[in-house]
N, C-alpha and C positions, 0 to 999 in steps of 0.2 A: 841929346846926341845922337836920339833917334827924334827926336823932330827936326830937326837941321835934316836927318836925314832922304822921311815923310816929306821935308818940300820938297830937297832936291828932286828926289824925284819923280816930283807930282809938276816939280816946271817942266822937267824936261821930254816929259808926254806925250805924244802928240795927236791922240786920240781926248781932248778934252775932256769931255761930259765921261769919262772916270775918274778925271780930275773925286768927287764925290765919293768911291770908293777906296780913293784910297785916306777922306778923313776921317768918311765912317769906321773906314781904319784903325784908326789914330784915336777915337774917341775910346773905340770899347775895348784897345792895350791899355790907354789911358786907365779907366775901371778896373784895373789885373789889381791885384795884392802888390804879384811880383812873374814883373816883365822882364824875360829869359833874352838877349840883347839879342842872340842869332835864326832864334822864333819872328820876331819881329822882320832883320834885314829881310832874315828868307820870304814870309809874302811882303814881303815891296819886292825885291827883287823875281819873286813870280808873278807878283799882279803886272809889273811895269810887262812880262814876255806874252802876260797874256792879249786877247784884244778881244773889244766889247761886245761882238759875238762867239765868240770867246765864252767869255763870262754870261750873256744872256745863255748860251744852252745849261751851262751848268749851272745858274737858276730855273732851269727846266728841271733838271733833274734830282734838284733840291729842292724844290717848290712842297715835299708832301717832308720838309724837316723843315725850312723857315717858321717862325714867329709873323710874317708879312699876309695880313690880312689881304691887303687888295693887290694881288698875282697880274701883269700884265707878260703873262704868256704864261699858258698853259697845257700849249701843245708847239710838235715843231709846226703846226702853219703857225703858229703868236711866229716863233721863229721867223720865219721867212718872211713873213707880213713885214714884222718888224724893220729885221735891215736885207729886206732886197735881194735876199738865194734865194738860187735853187735849193731842191732837195735835194739833185749830188751836191750843193759844197756845203744843205746844213751835214750831213753823211761824215764830209770832208773836215769838217774843224769837231763833230765829235769823230768819229779818225783817232784825230791829233791826239784828241786830252786826255785821247783815253793813253795813245803812243807819254803817254806823257806824264800819269800813271806808273804807269808800268816795266 
């Protein structure tokens, strides 16, 4: 059921570069001894809702907590260059993410 949900969600994704996130999430979830179905559904629903630029901004803010040795995003300038956006657009993405959390 969970693998099927991940596949269906990934198939419907318009930003194909995000499929890597779907697969990586599934691999990490599959390694858990106890899998909470609701948590998995929420994870994929949220991932579907976020855009690549959202994920890049989140990666920027989480860079100190990630175990990724090679970070392609170390400052907001990296986000601007990677997504070819202005600072105002970056700030809008950041504000929207804050609204989603609060």
